[in-house]
N, C-alpha and C positions, 0 to 999 in steps of 0.2 A: 504494500500500500504506500502510495506517495504521501509524503508529509505535506500539510497545507503550506502554502507559500505566503510570506509576509508581503502585503501590498501597500501598507501605509503604517507610519510610525510617528508618534508624538512624544516628546519628553514630558514626564509627569513629576509629581512631587517625590521628594526623598530618594532621588536616583532610581526611579522606576521609569519604564517606558510603556506606553499604551500602543499595542500592536494590533492591526487589523489583518486578518488572514483571508485568503481567497475562498475559504469555505463559509464565510460570513461571520466567523467568530471574532470577537474582540477580547484580547487578553492583556493582562498586566504582568510585566516581567521585571524582577528586581535585579538591578545591575550592581548593587552595592557589594556583593561577595566577590565581584571581579575587579573592583577598583583597588589595585595594589601594584607595587612595582613601578618601574620607571615608565613603562609603556601604557598599561591600562590605568595606572595611577593618574595619568593626564586627565582622565574622565572626571576626576574629583572637581576640576574647575568647571563651574556652570557654563562658562563661555565655550568650553569644548563639549561637555556633555549634551548641551542643548542643540548641538549640530548633528545629532543622530539622523540618519537617512536610510532609505531602502538601498540595499546593495545586493543585487542578484535575487536570491530567494530568502535572504535574511536581512539583518540590519548591520550598519557599519557607521564608523565615525571618520572624519576627514583624514586622519593619520593612519587609517587602516585597521584600527581595533574593530573587532566584530564578534558576533555571537554565533556559534554553530547553529544551523537551522533546526536540527532535532532538539537541541538544548533550549533554544528560544521557544519552541512550541511546547515541549514536554514540561518545562519548568515554569511556565507562565500560568497565571490564574485567570479563570474566566471572570470577566467584568460583569 
């Protein structure tokens, strides 16, 4: 079975993102556990975090930080 594809994303409160999928679901994903180290740690800056966008079938940030599509869908919570 193919994983639903992310088609829209918006930054939300407390380092979460609201993701719309092509199956009609809207889910909230918590990015906080990923924000560490020199690369993903950049997402702690609101000016960077808020630049989240769709990248292929998942989400990404301008410097290339991304979330694996399966993880994005499986670890997000229905809104």
